[in-house]
VMD Tcl script that draws the C-alpha trace (Angstrom):
set ca {
  {95.27 -19.82 12.56}
  {95.16 -22.99 11.41}
  {96.85 -22.21 7.96}
  {99.97 -20.78 10.51}
  {100.12 -24.06 12.58}
  {99.98 -25.92 9.36}
  {102.54 -24.51 7.77}
  {104.78 -24.61 11.14}
  {104.03 -28.54 11.20}
  {104.84 -29.60 8.05}
  {107.97 -27.40 8.25}
  {108.89 -29.16 11.40}
  {108.37 -32.40 9.73}
  {110.14 -31.79 6.41}
  {113.44 -30.63 8.51}
  {113.22 -34.28 10.12}
  {113.23 -36.03 7.01}
  {116.15 -33.87 5.83}
  {117.92 -34.25 9.46}
  {117.76 -38.01 9.50}
  {118.74 -38.22 5.60}
  {121.92 -35.80 6.66}
  {122.54 -38.92 9.59}
  {122.13 -41.45 8.01}
  {124.58 -40.26 4.68}
  {127.22 -38.99 7.87}
  {126.89 -42.68 9.67}
  {127.87 -44.64 6.87}
  {131.21 -43.02 6.53}
  {131.94 -43.70 10.00}
  {134.67 -46.33 10.17}
  {134.26 -49.49 11.32}
  {135.37 -53.27 10.47}
  {133.17 -53.33 6.99}
  {134.18 -49.58 5.60}
  {135.92 -49.69 2.61}
  {138.62 -46.44 3.08}
  {139.33 -44.51 0.16}
  {142.44 -42.67 -1.57}
  {143.49 -39.86 -4.13}
  {146.20 -38.85 -5.53}
  {147.59 -35.12 -4.73}
  {148.85 -32.86 -6.96}
  {152.59 -33.90 -6.29}
  {151.35 -37.80 -7.43}
  {151.14 -39.40 -3.59}
  {148.59 -41.25 -2.41}
  {146.79 -39.88 -0.09}
  {143.46 -41.71 2.33}
  {140.42 -39.43 1.33}
  {138.78 -37.27 4.06}
  {137.39 -40.43 6.44}
  {135.00 -40.21 9.57}
  {136.55 -41.12 12.76}
  {134.95 -41.31 16.25}
  {138.83 -39.50 17.48}
  {141.47 -38.28 15.88}
  {142.94 -40.84 14.46}
  {147.49 -41.17 13.70}
  {148.70 -39.28 10.79}
  {145.69 -37.25 10.36}
  {146.60 -33.47 9.86}
  {143.31 -31.81 9.83}
  {139.74 -32.01 11.14}
  {136.92 -30.96 8.34}
  {134.50 -28.81 8.19}
  {131.65 -31.54 8.16}
  {133.76 -33.82 11.00}
  {135.80 -35.93 8.73}
  {139.81 -36.20 9.23}
  {142.11 -35.58 6.36}
  {145.25 -36.68 5.87}
  {146.34 -33.37 3.61}
  {150.14 -33.40 3.00}
  {150.18 -29.77 2.45}
  {147.22 -27.30 3.15}
  {146.26 -26.66 -1.16}
  {142.95 -28.08 -1.39}
  {142.98 -29.62 2.22}
  {138.72 -30.01 3.49}
  {137.85 -29.56 -0.09}
  {133.99 -30.72 -0.97}
  {134.18 -31.47 2.72}
  {133.71 -27.98 4.61}
  {137.23 -26.27 4.74}
  {139.05 -26.88 7.08}
  {137.56 -26.56 10.74}
  {141.33 -27.22 12.75}
  {144.99 -27.87 11.70}
  {146.33 -31.07 13.62}
}
mol new
graphics top color blue
foreach p $ca { graphics top sphere $p radius 0.5 }
foreach p [lrange $ca 0 end-1] q [lrange $ca 1 end] { graphics top cylinder $p $q radius 0.2 }
display resetview
């Protein structure tokens, strides 16, 4: 019985550690006055804002990605790539 309790406790602590790291990773991406917004060139050569976390849908966003970022993609091709796919088109 002690082994089961120990395993459950260790699993829980491990999960808490993972969740804390995930939360801190996401917090870095939320846009504030000090956050740098990144851009990339799409397949048509246009400069587009990279998916970024916001508290609410920003003007010009075209999709919400699976990880909660907002995308500014100009086409469906590759939208939210590396961000969990498209959760919702705006």
